[in-house]
Each structure stands twice: as structure tokens, then as C-alpha cells.
N, C-alpha and C positions, 0 to 999 in steps of 0.2 A: 483513492481518494490519498493525496499528499500529507504528509505529517504536519506541515504547515497549515493546511486548509483544515484538517482536523481540530487543530489547536485553536485556529482563530474561531471555528464554529463553536467550540465548547466554551470558549470566552464569551462569545456574544450571548450564548443561552445563560450563562451564570450572571452576566451582566443584567440580562432583562428579568431574572429572578430577584436580584438584588433591587433594580430599579421599581419592581413591584412591591417588594417589602417596604421600600422607601415611601412610596406613595401611602400604604397601608398603615404607618408606623403610629399615626394619630390614633386610630380607630383599634388597633391592637392595644395600645397602651391605655385606652380606656376600658377594654375588656378585661385587661389583666388588672385593672384597678377594682374590678367588680368581683374578681374571685375571692371568695370566702378563705380567710386563714384561720385555722383553728388553732388551739393552744394545745395540740398534742404533738408531744416531740417525738422525733423520728430520727433515724441515722442519715437520713438525707437531706441534703441543703436544697434550698429552691434552685440553686443552679444546677445541681445533679437533676433535678426532675425534669427542667426543661431541656437538659440536654440528651436527654432518652429519645427525645422526639427530633427527627431529622427532617428537614425539608418543610416549606412553608405550610402545604396542605395539612399535614399531621398536627403541626404545631396550632395552626388556626382551628381545626376542629377541636382539638383537644380543649382549647381556652373556651370556645363556645359551650362545650360540653360541661365544662367547669361552672359557667356562668349561670346556665340553664336549669 
């Protein structure tokens, strides 16, 4: 497979993931609002916690787990 074809394939794959995330933005935002935040202080910020999860699947599953 040529390098140009490989790069094009990878770009298309990532664009599809971005498009999927974009269509689910509203429902993900609603789930995020339902996550209870407690007054327990930790060294981790909210940003650090979400950055530990890579990929749409793990992030969505973690949000669902936190909501339930």
C-alpha cells in the first residue's frame, strides 16, 4: 500500500470518528451534566480525569458508568 493511500485511509477513519462524536455531542453533554460531582478534593482536575480515557468507546462507557 502506498504511503499516500495509507495516510488518506487514516485521515478518513479519523474523520468518521469525529463525525460520529459530533452527532453524539448533545447526548454526551446531557450525560456529562448528570455526573455527580462531590466536594472531595483531589489532586486531579476534571480535565486530567477525562484525559485518562482515550477513544470514544471508553469515554462513553465511563460516562454511562458514572451516571448509573
